[in-house]
C-alpha positions in Angstrom: 90.5 -7.7 98.7 88.9 -11.1 98.4 85.4 -12.5 99.2 83.7 -9.2 98.6 79.9 -9.2 98.2 78.3 -8.4 94.8 78.2 -4.6 94.8 74.9 -2.6 95.2 75.0 0.8 93.4 75.1 3.8 95.6 72.3 6.3 95.7 73.3 9.9 96.4 71.4 13.2 96.1 72.8 16.0 93.9 75.0 18.3 95.9 75.6 15.8 98.7 79.1 14.9 99.7 80.2 11.3 99.4 81.5 9.9 102.7 84.6 7.7 102.5 82.6 4.7 103.8 80.1 5.1 101.0 83.0 5.6 98.5 84.8 2.5 99.8 81.8 0.2 99.9 80.1 1.4 96.7 83.0 2.3 94.4 86.3 0.8 95.5 84.8 -2.5 96.7 82.5 -2.8 93.6 85.5 -2.3 91.3 87.5 -4.7 93.4 84.8 -7.4 93.1 84.6 -6.9 89.3 88.4 -7.2 89.0 88.6 -10.3 91.2 85.3 -12.1 91.0 84.9 -15.8 92.0 86.9 -18.2 89.8 87.8 -21.8 90.4 89.8 -24.3 88.3 90.5 -27.6 90.0 92.2 -30.6 88.5 92.8 -34.3 89.4 96.4 -35.4 89.8 95.7 -38.7 91.5 93.7 -41.4 89.8 90.4 -42.7 91.2 88.2 -45.6 90.3 84.7 -45.1 88.7 82.5 -48.1 89.2 80.7 -49.5 86.1 77.3 -47.8 85.5 77.6 -45.6 88.5 77.8 -41.7 88.3 80.8 -40.8 90.4 81.8 -37.3 91.5 85.4 -36.7 90.5 88.0 -35.8 93.2 89.9 -32.6 92.5 93.0 -32.6 94.6 94.8 -29.6 92.9 93.6 -26.0 92.6 94.9 -23.9 89.7 92.6 -21.0 90.9 90.3 -20.6 93.8 89.9 -16.9 94.3 87.1 -17.1 97.0 88.0 -20.3 98.9 85.1 -22.4 97.7 87.1 -25.6 97.4 88.9 -27.8 99.9 91.6 -30.2 98.6 90.9 -32.7 101.5 87.2 -32.5 102.6 84.7 -33.1 99.9 87.3 -32.3 97.3 85.0 -33.1 94.4 83.0 -29.9 95.2 83.2 -26.2 94.6 80.9 -24.4 97.0 79.5 -21.0 95.9 80.7 -18.2 98.3 78.7 -15.5 96.4 75.2 -16.0 94.9 74.9 -15.4 91.1 75.1 -16.9 87.7 78.2 -19.0 87.0 79.8 -20.5 83.9 80.5 -24.1 84.6 82.0 -27.0 82.7 84.1 -30.1 83.4 86.0 -32.9 81.9 86.5 -36.5 83.0 89.5 -38.5 81.7 89.5 -42.3 81.8 92.4 -44.7 81.6 92.9 -46.8 78.5 90.2 -49.5 78.1 88.6 -50.7 74.9 85.2 -51.6 76.2 82.1 -49.5 76.4 81.2 -45.8 76.6 82.5 -43.0 78.8 80.5 -40.0 80.1 80.7 -36.8 82.1 78.0 -34.5 83.5 77.6 -31.6 86.0 75.8 -32.0 89.3 74.5 -29.2 91.6 74.0 -30.2 95.2 74.3 -33.9 94.1 71.6 -33.7 91.4 72.2 -33.8 87.7 71.9 -30.6 85.7 69.8 -31.3 82.7 71.6 -30.8 79.4 75.1 -31.2 80.8 75.8 -34.9 80.0 78.1 -36.0 77.2 78.8 -39.6 76.2 81.4 -41.0 73.8 82.6 -44.4 72.8 86.0 -45.3 74.1 89.3 -45.0 72.3 91.0 -48.5 72.6 94.6 -47.3 72.8 94.5 -43.9 74.5 93.4 -42.2 77.6 90.1 -40.5 76.7 88.6 -37.3 78.0 84.9 -36.4 77.9 84.0 -32.8 78.4 80.6 -31.4 79.5 79.1 -28.5 77.6 79.7 -25.0 79.1 76.5 -24.0 81.0 75.4 -21.0 82.9 73.9 -22.0 86.3 72.5 -20.0 89.2 74.1 -20.9 92.5 73.0 -19.6 95.9 75.6 -19.2 98.6 76.3 -22.8 99.9 75.3 -24.6 96.7 78.0 -26.9 95.4 78.8 -28.0 91.9 80.7 -31.2 90.8 81.8 -32.9 87.6 80.8 -36.6 87.6 82.1 -39.5 85.5 80.4 -42.7 84.3 81.4 -45.7 82.2 80.0 -49.1 81.2 83.3 -50.9 80.7 82.1 -53.9 82.7 85.1 -53.9 85.0 84.3 -55.3 88.4 85.1 -53.5 91.6 87.2 -51.3 91.9 86.1 -50.2 88.4 87.7 -48.2 85.7 90.4 -45.8 86.7 90.5 -42.1 85.7 93.4 -41.1 83.6 96.0 -38.6 84.8 98.6 -37.3 82.4 100.7 -34.1 82.2 98.5 -32.8 79.4 95.1 -34.5 80.2 93.3 -34.9 83.5 89.9 -34.5 84.9 88.9 -30.9 85.8 86.2 -28.5 86.9 85.9 -24.9 85.8 83.6 -22.5 87.7 83.5 -18.7 87.0 81.1 -16.1 88.4 79.3 -14.4 85.4 76.8 -12.0 86.9 74.3 -11.4 89.7 
């Protein structure tokens, strides 16, 4: 049972009998939704370039979880699109390849616009792949709204820019979990 709507509590009168359709839609489906609500974790397994001083949505070509089909690995693969309206817990991480110049940053976008208070910036580590995580935020998403993690750097590298880092234990990712209606 996937892609169930957020349940609406049934209203019954005392002494009335509960029809199977009411039981299924109000009890079974409600419990099913709460036991399998929308969850998405996407990661990047193929490096991409992030131009200097340009916020760039991060491509997520691998799904660890996508319980409601809000992500496509091919079309607009930087996005998770809400299939159910509600409040979602959202955070992301952007990993960058080794480079000793400048600052690295990550932030969350909804429908292409920055979400205030989700940016993090850190100086680079000269000899290691570095990851910058956004803070965990609760965001309201309507059906069709999309969320992305975006990366930024000021390494000064000319086009094609600084590559994202991909390693077995560290890669860019986006986490989106439905919290409540």
